[in-house]
Structures are given as C-alpha cells and as structure tokens.
ZAFI-835124 format. One record per residue (C-alpha): residue number from 1; x, y, z; residue in one letter. Coordinates in Angstrom, 1 decimal, padded with zeros to 4 digits. Layout:
N
R    n      px      py      pz  res
R  NUM       X       Y       Z    a
...
END
This chain:
450
R    n      px      py      pz  res
R    1   004.4  -023.9  -076.6    x
R    2   003.1  -026.1  -079.2    x
R    3   004.7  -029.4  -079.9    x
R    4   005.1  -029.0  -083.6    x
R    5   006.8  -025.6  -082.9    x
R    6   009.2  -027.4  -080.7    x
R    7   009.8  -030.1  -083.3    x
R    8   010.6  -027.5  -085.9    x
R    9   012.9  -025.6  -083.9    x
R   10   014.9  -028.8  -082.9    x
R   11   015.1  -029.6  -086.8    x
R   12   015.8  -026.3  -088.1    x
R   13   018.5  -024.9  -085.5    x
R   14   021.6  -027.0  -086.1    x
R   15   024.3  -024.5  -085.2    x
R   16   023.4  -024.4  -081.3    x
R   17   021.1  -026.7  -079.6    x
R   18   017.8  -025.4  -078.2    x
R   19   017.6  -025.3  -074.3    x
R   20   014.1  -026.1  -072.9    x
R   21   012.8  -024.8  -069.7    x
R   22   011.3  -026.8  -067.0    x
R   23   007.8  -026.2  -067.9    x
R   24   008.3  -027.2  -071.5    x
R   25   010.1  -030.4  -070.6    x
R   26   007.1  -031.2  -068.3    x
R   27   004.8  -030.8  -071.1    x
R   28   006.8  -032.9  -073.6    x
R   29   007.0  -035.7  -070.9    x
R   30   003.5  -035.6  -070.1    x
R   31   002.3  -035.8  -073.8    x
R   32   005.0  -038.5  -074.6    x
R   33   003.7  -040.7  -071.7    x
R   34   000.0  -040.1  -072.9    x
R   35   000.8  -041.6  -076.1    x
R   36   003.0  -044.3  -074.9    x
R   37   006.1  -043.1  -076.6    x
R   38   009.5  -043.1  -075.2    x
R   39   010.2  -039.9  -073.2    x
R   40   013.3  -037.6  -073.9    x
R   41   014.9  -039.1  -070.9    x
R   42   014.7  -042.8  -072.3    x
R   43   015.6  -041.7  -076.0    x
R   44   019.2  -042.8  -076.9    x
R   45   021.6  -040.0  -077.5    x
R   46   022.9  -039.2  -081.3    x
R   47   026.4  -038.9  -082.1    x
R   48   027.8  -035.5  -081.8    x
R   49   028.0  -033.5  -085.0    x
R   50   031.4  -033.0  -086.5    x
R   51   030.8  -030.0  -088.5    x
R   52   028.9  -027.3  -087.0    x
R   53   027.3  -024.7  -089.3    x
R   54   027.0  -027.1  -092.3    x
R   55   023.6  -027.8  -094.1    x
R   56   024.1  -031.6  -094.1    x
R   57   021.7  -033.7  -091.8    x
R   58   022.9  -035.4  -088.8    x
R   59   022.4  -038.7  -090.2    x
R   60   019.9  -041.8  -089.5    x
R   61   020.8  -041.9  -085.7    x
R   62   020.0  -038.2  -085.2    x
R   63   016.8  -038.5  -087.3    x
R   64   015.9  -041.5  -085.2    x
R   65   016.4  -039.7  -081.9    x
R   66   014.6  -036.7  -083.3    x
R   67   011.6  -038.7  -083.9    x
R   68   012.0  -040.3  -080.4    x
R   69   012.2  -037.0  -078.7    x
R   70   009.2  -035.4  -080.8    x
R   71   006.0  -037.1  -080.7    x
R   72   003.7  -037.3  -083.4    x
R   73   001.9  -034.1  -084.5    x
R   74  -001.6  -033.5  -083.0    x
R   75  -003.9  -030.6  -083.7    x
R   76  -004.8  -029.0  -080.5    x
R   77  -005.5  -025.3  -079.5    x
R   78  -002.6  -023.3  -078.0    x
R   79  -002.9  -023.6  -074.1    x
R   80  -001.7  -020.7  -071.9    x
R   81   000.7  -021.4  -069.2    x
R   82  -001.9  -020.6  -066.5    x
R   83  -003.7  -023.7  -067.2    x
R   84  -001.0  -025.7  -065.4    x
R   85  -001.8  -024.2  -062.0    x
R   86  -005.0  -026.4  -061.3    x
R   87  -003.1  -029.3  -062.6    x
R   88  -000.4  -028.5  -060.2    x
R   89  -002.8  -028.2  -057.2    x
R   90  -004.3  -031.5  -058.1    x
R   91  -000.9  -032.9  -058.0    x
R   92  -000.2  -031.5  -054.6    x
R   93  -003.7  -032.8  -053.4    x
R   94  -002.7  -036.1  -054.7    x
R   95   000.6  -035.9  -053.0    x
R   96  -001.0  -035.0  -049.7    x
R   97  -003.5  -038.0  -050.0    x
R   98  -000.8  -040.3  -050.6    x
R   99   001.0  -039.1  -047.7    x
R  100  -001.9  -039.6  -045.4    x
R  101  -002.1  -043.1  -046.9    x
R  102   001.5  -043.6  -046.0    x
R  103   001.3  -042.4  -042.5    x
R  104  -002.2  -043.2  -041.3    x
R  105  -001.1  -043.6  -037.6    x
R  106   000.0  -039.9  -037.8    x
R  107  -003.1  -038.7  -039.2    x
R  108  -005.3  -040.6  -036.6    x
R  109  -003.0  -039.1  -033.8    x
R  110  -003.4  -035.6  -035.2    x
R  111  -007.4  -036.0  -035.3    x
R  112  -007.3  -037.2  -031.8    x
R  113  -005.2  -034.2  -030.6    x
R  114  -007.6  -032.0  -032.3    x
R  115  -010.7  -033.8  -030.6    x
R  116  -008.8  -033.3  -027.3    x
R  117  -007.8  -029.8  -027.7    x
R  118  -011.5  -028.5  -028.2    x
R  119  -012.8  -029.6  -024.8    x
R  120  -009.5  -028.7  -023.0    x
R  121  -009.7  -025.1  -024.5    x
R  122  -013.4  -024.8  -023.1    x
R  123  -012.2  -026.1  -019.8    x
R  124  -009.6  -023.5  -019.5    x
R  125  -011.8  -020.7  -020.8    x
R  126  -014.5  -021.8  -018.2    x
R  127  -011.9  -022.1  -015.4    x
R  128  -010.3  -018.5  -016.2    x
R  129  -013.6  -017.0  -016.5    x
R  130  -014.1  -017.5  -012.6    x
R  131  -011.0  -015.2  -011.8    x
R  132  -009.7  -011.7  -012.6    x
R  133  -006.0  -011.1  -012.5    x
R  134  -003.8  -008.2  -012.7    x
R  135   000.3  -008.0  -012.2    x
R  136  -000.2  -004.4  -011.6    x
R  137  -000.1  -004.9  -007.9    x
R  138   002.4  -003.7  -005.1    x
R  139   002.7  -004.1  -001.2    x
R  140   001.8  -001.1   000.6    x
R  141   002.1   000.1   004.2    x
R  142   001.9   003.2   006.2    x
R  143   005.7   003.7   006.8    x
R  144   007.0   006.7   008.5    x
R  145   010.1   008.3   009.8    x
R  146   011.3   008.1   013.7    x
R  147   012.5   011.4   015.0    x
R  148   013.5   012.4   018.5    x
R  149   011.3   014.8   020.5    x
R  150   014.4   016.2   022.6    x
R  151   018.0   017.1   021.3    x
R  152   021.0   015.7   022.8    x
R  153   024.0   013.5   021.8    x
R  154   023.1   010.0   020.9    x
R  155   024.7   007.4   023.4    x
R  156   023.5   004.1   022.0    x
R  157   022.0   002.6   018.9    x
R  158   021.0  -001.1   019.9    x
R  159   019.3  -002.0   016.5    x
R  160   020.7  -002.3   012.9    x
R  161   019.5  -002.1   009.4    x
R  162   016.3  -004.0   008.4    x
R  163   015.9  -005.5   011.9    x
R  164   012.6  -006.5   013.0    x
R  165   011.7  -004.9   016.5    x
R  166   008.7  -005.5   018.9    x
R  167   006.6  -002.7   020.3    x
R  168   008.3  -001.0   023.0    x
R  169   011.9  -002.0   021.9    x
R  170   014.7   000.5   022.1    x
R  171   015.8   002.0   018.8    x
R  172   018.2   004.8   020.2    x
R  173   019.2   006.4   023.6    x
R  174   020.1   010.1   023.9    x
R  175   022.3   011.5   026.8    x
R  176   019.7   011.8   029.6    x
R  177   021.9   013.6   032.4    x
R  178   020.5   017.2   031.6    x
R  179   016.9   016.0   031.6    x
R  180   017.4   014.1   034.8    x
R  181   018.7   017.2   036.4    x
R  182   015.7   019.1   035.1    x
R  183   013.3   016.4   036.5    x
R  184   015.0   016.8   040.1    x
R  185   014.6   020.4   039.8    x
R  186   011.0   020.1   039.0    x
R  187   010.5   017.5   041.8    x
R  188   012.1   020.1   044.2    x
R  189   009.6   022.8   043.0    x
R  190   006.6   020.3   043.8    x
R  191   007.9   019.9   047.2    x
R  192   008.3   023.6   047.8    x
R  193   004.6   024.3   046.6    x
R  194   003.5   021.6   049.0    x
R  195   005.3   022.9   051.9    x
R  196   003.9   026.4   051.2    x
R  197   000.5   025.0   051.0    x
R  198   001.1   023.3   054.4    x
R  199   002.3   026.6   055.8    x
R  200  -000.6   028.3   054.8    x
R  201  -002.8   025.6   056.4    x
R  202  -001.0   026.2   059.6    x
R  203  -001.7   029.8   059.3    x
R  204  -005.4   029.1   058.9    x
R  205  -005.4   026.9   061.8    x
R  206  -003.8   029.7   063.9    x
R  207  -006.2   032.2   062.5    x
R  208  -009.1   030.1   063.4    x
R  209  -008.0   029.8   066.9    x
R  210  -007.5   033.6   067.0    x
R  211  -011.1   034.0   065.7    x
R  212  -012.1   031.6   068.8    x
R  213  -010.3   033.9   071.2    x
R  214  -011.6   037.0   069.5    x
R  215  -015.1   035.7   069.7    x
R  216  -014.7   034.9   073.3    x
R  217  -013.6   038.6   073.9    x
R  218  -016.7   039.7   072.4    x
R  219  -018.7   037.5   074.4    x
R  220  -017.1   038.9   077.5    x
R  221  -017.6   042.3   076.4    x
R  222  -021.2   041.8   075.7    x
R  223  -021.7   040.3   079.3    x
R  224  -019.7   043.2   080.8    x
R  225  -022.0   045.7   078.9    x
R  226  -025.1   043.9   080.1    x
R  227  -024.2   044.1   083.7    x
R  228  -023.0   048.0   083.3    x
R  229  -026.4   048.6   081.8    x
R  230  -028.2   047.1   084.6    x
R  231  -025.9   049.0   087.2    x
R  232  -026.4   052.3   085.4    x
R  233  -030.1   051.9   085.4    x
R  234  -030.3   050.8   089.0    x
R  235  -028.1   053.7   090.3    x
R  236  -029.8   056.2   088.2    x
R  237  -033.1   055.1   089.7    x
R  238  -031.6   055.4   093.3    x
R  239  -030.3   058.9   092.3    x
R  240  -033.9   060.1   091.5    x
R  241  -035.3   058.8   094.8    x
R  242  -032.6   060.3   097.0    x
R  243  -031.7   056.7   098.2    x
R  244  -028.5   057.0   096.2    x
R  245  -025.9   059.6   095.2    x
R  246  -025.5   061.3   091.8    x
R  247  -021.8   060.3   091.9    x
R  248  -022.6   056.6   091.8    x
R  249  -025.0   057.0   089.0    x
R  250  -022.5   058.8   087.0    x
R  251  -019.7   056.4   087.8    x
R  252  -021.9   053.4   086.5    x
R  253  -022.9   055.5   083.4    x
R  254  -019.3   056.0   082.5    x
R  255  -018.7   052.2   083.1    x
R  256  -021.6   051.4   080.7    x
R  257  -019.8   053.5   077.9    x
R  258  -016.5   051.7   078.7    x
R  259  -018.1   048.3   078.2    x
R  260  -019.9   049.5   075.1    x
R  261  -016.6   050.6   073.6    x
R  262  -014.9   047.1   074.6    x
R  263  -017.6   045.4   072.8    x
R  264  -017.2   047.3   069.7    x
R  265  -013.4   046.7   069.9    x
R  266  -013.7   042.9   070.3    x
R  267  -016.3   042.8   067.5    x
R  268  -013.8   044.7   065.2    x
R  269  -011.2   042.4   066.2    x
R  270  -013.2   039.5   065.5    x
R  271  -014.1   040.8   062.0    x
R  272  -010.4   041.3   061.2    x
R  273  -009.6   037.8   062.0    x
R  274  -012.3   036.5   059.9    x
R  275  -011.1   038.5   057.1    x
R  276  -007.5   037.2   057.5    x
R  277  -009.0   033.7   057.1    x
R  278  -010.2   034.8   053.6    x
R  279  -006.8   036.2   052.8    x
R  280  -005.1   033.0   053.9    x
R  281  -007.4   030.8   051.7    x
R  282  -006.5   033.0   048.7    x
R  283  -003.0   032.4   049.4    x
R  284  -003.6   028.8   049.7    x
R  285  -005.4   028.7   046.4    x
R  286  -002.5   030.5   045.0    x
R  287  -000.2   027.9   046.6    x
R  288  -002.3   025.0   045.1    x
R  289  -001.9   026.5   041.7    x
R  290   001.9   026.9   042.1    x
R  291   001.8   023.3   043.1    x
R  292   000.0   022.2   040.0    x
R  293   002.4   024.2   037.7    x
R  294   005.3   022.4   039.6    x
R  295   003.7   019.2   039.1    x
R  296   003.1   020.1   035.3    x
R  297   006.9   020.9   035.2    x
R  298   008.0   017.9   037.0    x
R  299   005.6   015.8   034.6    x
R  300   007.1   017.5   031.5    x
R  301   010.5   017.1   033.0    x
R  302   009.6   013.4   033.2    x
R  303   008.5   013.3   029.6    x
R  304   011.6   014.8   028.2    x
R  305   013.6   012.3   030.1    x
R  306   011.3   009.4   028.6    x
R  307   011.9   011.1   025.1    x
R  308   015.6   010.4   025.5    x
R  309   014.9   006.6   024.8    x
R  310   013.5   006.4   021.3    x
R  311   011.3   003.3   021.2    x
R  312   009.2   001.4   018.7    x
R  313   005.5   002.3   019.0    x
R  314   004.4  -001.0   017.2    x
R  315   006.1  -003.9   015.8    x
R  316   007.8  -003.6   012.5    x
R  317   011.3  -003.3   010.7    x
R  318   013.9  -000.6   010.8    x
R  319   014.8   000.5   007.5    x
R  320   017.4   003.2   006.2    x
R  321   018.9   003.6   009.7    x
R  322   020.8   006.8   009.9    x
R  323   021.4   007.3   013.6    x
R  324   024.8   006.8   015.1    x
R  325   026.7   006.9   018.5    x
R  326   027.9   010.3   019.1    x
R  327   025.6   012.2   016.6    x
R  328   024.0   015.2   018.0    x
R  329   020.0   014.8   017.3    x
R  330   017.8   017.8   017.0    x
R  331   014.0   017.4   017.6    x
R  332   012.6   016.3   014.3    x
R  333   015.5   014.8   013.1    x
R  334   015.2   011.5   011.1    x
R  335   016.7   008.8   012.8    x
R  336   015.4   005.8   010.8    x
R  337   012.5   004.9   008.6    x
R  338   010.0   002.4   010.1    x
R  339   007.8  -000.1   008.2    x
R  340   005.1  -001.5   010.5    x
R  341   003.9  -005.3   010.1    x
R  342   000.6  -003.9   009.3    x
R  343   000.8  -004.3   005.3    x
R  344  -001.6  -004.8   002.6    x
R  345  -001.7  -004.9  -001.3    x
R  346  -002.8  -002.4  -003.6    x
R  347  -004.1  -004.3  -006.8    x
R  348  -004.8  -001.9  -009.6    x
R  349  -007.4  -003.5  -011.7    x
R  350  -008.9  -002.3  -014.9    x
R  351  -012.4  -000.7  -014.4    x
R  352  -013.7  -003.4  -016.8    x
R  353  -012.7  -006.0  -014.3    x
R  354  -014.8  -004.7  -011.3    x
R  355  -018.3  -005.8  -012.5    x
R  356  -018.4  -009.0  -010.0    x
R  357  -015.7  -008.0  -007.7    x
R  358  -017.0  -007.4  -004.1    x
R  359  -015.3  -007.0  -000.7    x
R  360  -014.5  -010.3   001.2    x
R  361  -014.1  -012.4  -002.0    x
R  362  -010.8  -014.6  -001.9    x
R  363  -007.6  -013.7  -003.4    x
R  364  -004.5  -015.7  -004.3    x
R  365  -001.4  -013.6  -004.1    x
R  366   002.0  -014.5  -005.8    x
R  367   004.9  -012.3  -004.8    x
R  368   007.5  -011.9  -007.3    x
R  369   010.4  -012.1  -004.7    x
R  370   009.0  -015.4  -003.2    x
R  371   007.1  -017.4  -006.0    x
R  372   007.1  -020.6  -004.3    x
R  373   005.0  -019.1  -001.4    x
R  374   001.2  -019.8  -001.6    x
R  375  -000.3  -016.7   000.1    x
R  376  -003.9  -016.3   000.5    x
R  377  -005.9  -013.2   001.0    x
R  378  -009.3  -011.5   000.7    x
R  379  -010.6  -008.2  -000.8    x
R  380  -011.0  -005.5   002.0    x
R  381  -012.4  -002.5  -000.3    x
R  382  -012.5  -000.9  -003.6    x
R  383  -011.4   002.6  -003.8    x
R  384  -014.2   004.9  -005.2    x
R  385  -012.5   006.4  -007.9    x
R  386  -009.6   005.7  -010.4    x
R  387  -006.0   006.2  -009.3    x
R  388  -005.6   009.4  -011.6    x
R  389  -008.5   010.9  -009.9    x
R  390  -006.6   011.5  -006.6    x
R  391  -003.2   012.3  -008.3    x
R  392  -001.3   015.6  -007.8    x
R  393  -002.6   016.8  -011.1    x
R  394  -005.8   014.9  -012.0    x
R  395  -006.8   014.4  -015.6    x
R  396  -009.1   017.2  -017.0    x
R  397  -011.1   015.5  -019.7    x
R  398  -013.1   018.6  -020.5    x
R  399  -010.0   020.4  -022.1    x
R  400  -008.5   019.6  -025.3    x
R  401  -009.0   016.4  -027.3    x
R  402  -010.2   013.3  -025.5    x
R  403  -009.3   009.7  -025.9    x
R  404  -011.0   007.2  -024.0    x
R  405  -008.5   005.1  -022.0    x
R  406  -009.4   002.1  -019.7    x
R  407  -008.8   003.5  -016.0    x
R  408  -007.3   001.5  -013.2    x
R  409  -009.0   001.4  -009.8    x
R  410  -006.9   000.3  -006.7    x
R  411  -008.4  -002.5  -004.8    x
R  412  -007.2  -002.9  -001.2    x
R  413  -006.3  -006.8  -000.5    x
R  414  -005.3  -007.9   002.9    x
R  415  -003.1  -010.9   003.4    x
R  416  -004.6  -013.7   005.7    x
R  417  -001.4  -015.8   006.2    x
R  418   001.4  -013.2   005.5    x
R  419   004.8  -015.4   005.8    x
R  420   006.5  -014.3   009.1    x
R  421   010.1  -015.7   008.0    x
R  422   010.6  -013.2   005.0    x
R  423   010.8  -009.7   004.7    x
R  424   007.9  -008.0   003.0    x
R  425   007.7  -004.3   002.5    x
R  426   006.2  -001.4   000.5    x
R  427   006.7  -001.5  -003.3    x
R  428   007.2  -005.2  -004.0    x
R  429   005.7  -006.5  -007.0    x
R  430   002.8  -008.8  -006.5    x
R  431   000.3  -010.7  -008.9    x
R  432  -003.2  -010.9  -007.5    x
R  433  -005.9  -013.2  -008.7    x
R  434  -009.5  -012.5  -007.4    x
R  435  -011.9  -015.3  -007.5    x
R  436  -015.1  -013.3  -008.6    x
R  437  -017.4  -016.4  -009.3    x
R  438  -017.7  -018.6  -006.2    x
R  439  -019.5  -021.4  -008.0    x
R  440  -017.1  -024.3  -009.0    x
R  441  -016.1  -024.6  -012.7    x
R  442  -016.4  -027.5  -014.8    x
R  443  -012.7  -028.3  -014.4    x
R  444  -013.2  -028.3  -010.5    x
R  445  -016.2  -030.4  -010.6    x
R  446  -014.3  -033.0  -012.8    x
R  447  -011.4  -032.9  -010.3    x
R  448  -013.6  -033.7  -007.4    x
R  449  -015.3  -036.6  -009.3    x
R  450  -011.9  -037.9  -010.4    x
END
C-alpha cells in the first residue's frame, strides 16, 4: 500500500483508528529507517481524543505525532505484495550466514561428519556387496513317526517328551509273553524237522545196507547159475555118449533153470532197494524244506519278539510322545514323532541373488531362538527350480493374466558346528548370510592393516 494513502487514511479517519497489518507495518518501518526518521514505535503517543465524531483537529501534539508516524511523501510506483518474497529470502539467508558465524565450531563439525560419512558409506556398500542375505530361512529335517510292528499292550515307556536318545535306545516296550511262546513253538518245529531229517538219513543208511545185501544175493545167484550151466552142459554131453544117464542130464538142466530164476529174483530185489533209495532221498528233501520253513517261522517269531521292544534307529529327539503304559498298540499306531540329529537349513533366496552363489561357499547362520550363537555352515546344493514349481498346485503362467514376480529358490545349507547343548528342530527361523565373493573387502583389508 502506498505511503501517501496510509497518511491520508490516518488523517481523514477520526472516528475509529486504522489498524495496520503486519506487512504494512514492516513497510512503514523500513521506509522510516531508510530516511532516518523516527519509527512508529519510537514516536511519542498523542493525547487521547475527548470527543469522538467531531471535525475538530486533535491538536498540536496529534499533528506532530502524525508527522512523525508518516514519513515525507515520495513519488514511487506501486509495488505489489509479491515483491517482498525475495527480500524475505535474502533476510533468511543473512540470518543463516549470521548463524554460521555465531557457531563456527558446529559448522566445522558438521562438515567433518559429512566428509566421514561418504567414505564410511562406501565401505559399508563394498562390504555388503560380498554377501547375500535372506531371513526367509528355516531349519529342516526328515522327521518321521515311530510305530510298532506288532500289537500288544505297552508295558514300559522309558523316555519322555523332547528327550534326546541315542541309536538303539529303548523308546517303548510291548508285552512279549505271547511272542516268546510263539518263538518256543517255532524252535520246537525246527527240532522236529531236524529229527525227521535224521530219521530219513538213518533209513537211507539201512537201505544202503540192504542194497549191498541184495547185490551179494545177485552175485551168489550168478555164481550158482554159472555152475548150473556147466553141469547141465557136462551131463547133456555124457547123455549123448552113453556115459551118463538122461535122468542126470534132466536134473542138472532143471537146476540151471532154478538158478536162472534165483538170479532174476535177486536182481529185482536189488532194483527195488535202489528205487527205495530215491524215495528216501525225496523224503529227505521234503524234510529239509520243512526244516527251512520251520527255521523261517522261528526267525519270524524271533523278529516279532524283537519288535516288542521299540528302539531308535538313529540318534535324535523324541517329540510329541503319545505312548503310555497300558495302552494297546496296533501295528502302525503312532507312538511318537522322531527328529533325527541330521538337520540342515532351507534358505529361500530370491532368484536374483543366485548369480554368484555356488556349493561350498561359507555361510553365517543366525538362529532367532539363539541370537548369541555364532554358527558356521556351507552351501550344500541349490534346488534346480523354484519352490512353487514343486508345490501341490504349481503356478500355471500360461493361463490368464500374467504378472512377473521374483521367485524364491531353496538353497540347502549344512551347519558345520551345530550347537549340541540346545534344541534345534524343523521350522525354527534362521537368517542365512552367504559370502558370494571370497575376496576381502576394503573394510576387511583396512582391519588387517590396523
């Protein structure tokens, strides 16, 4: 607002005083200071007006105050209010510079902090570029359920929940009296089969002796037949020469036929005894098969008796124990869950983090349950495919609208020094950091030098 307009307003309006806003007061103060006049704040106050609404002037004191408040007129063009913004900015710049002059130590300290932050930021970036980290990691194991092979009442459960057991340690016992009786019966059957084989072997020995006797009878019959043949020939010759009688010739001829029949009978008896050997051998083979069957039944009874004692096949922990004394266990009934000591980590890295990741690279493992433990490991393998590719319902990108999403690939990490004094199991959260660049970073080299 022009100064002359302000002056006329203050002179003409007497009934109620004019109220200046902040910007107008700033303009008046600035103009007064440039001219060297007294400012409104420094000018003396006039006497209050006794009669409001009259046309009489305030008096000499009021005129003098008005002249002090209003500077002399100066012809100048009207300046809009926006011209004050650059001046305000210049004033703020001056205030800032004056603030820096008043606090030089703080300014120098801020500059030093800035100079230190730049190399520190580079060191941090260079150091972190040697690693790939993910918190989408968890401990995994091939846990399984332990169930009995035979049925029966449970007589003892010598373990408790979450207990660590060694290989071969007893987890539960089943009443074994029935299975011990079955084993004794199977052993008796084995003994009977062996006795039967022994009996057949004895019969074979007897039959061999019989065959020898029959063979002797055959030999005797052959000798008698040979002598009968000679006698019959001799007496037949004498009968033709009238030196012998026909009766003697006929007698020795009959004897020859008898000896021939005796030889045939002895040979038939020998063949029968030999055939009896074949029958006895067949019976022995059957007895041997019966013995093998009895042995198999005995071994099965022995195995069933061993199944009454449920043991751990490997070292691990008993989890969710449900077996109790007096419980009737059926074959396949879940007695407890078992978590082996052979555990590893599935670290689900983004596929964009696998460029430099190879098997054998060192891994730093931070378990959320035990943050104070420093556990080391190494990359065992990288799954050839994303996790969704092997899910129950894999993603079908060829159907519908498609939006590209960064997939996660499971990486198997094996712990080199798993803590033996704490419980580690499937599903526990882990943060895995793989060093993909074996070369030392600048920060590490500086640490070695220092």
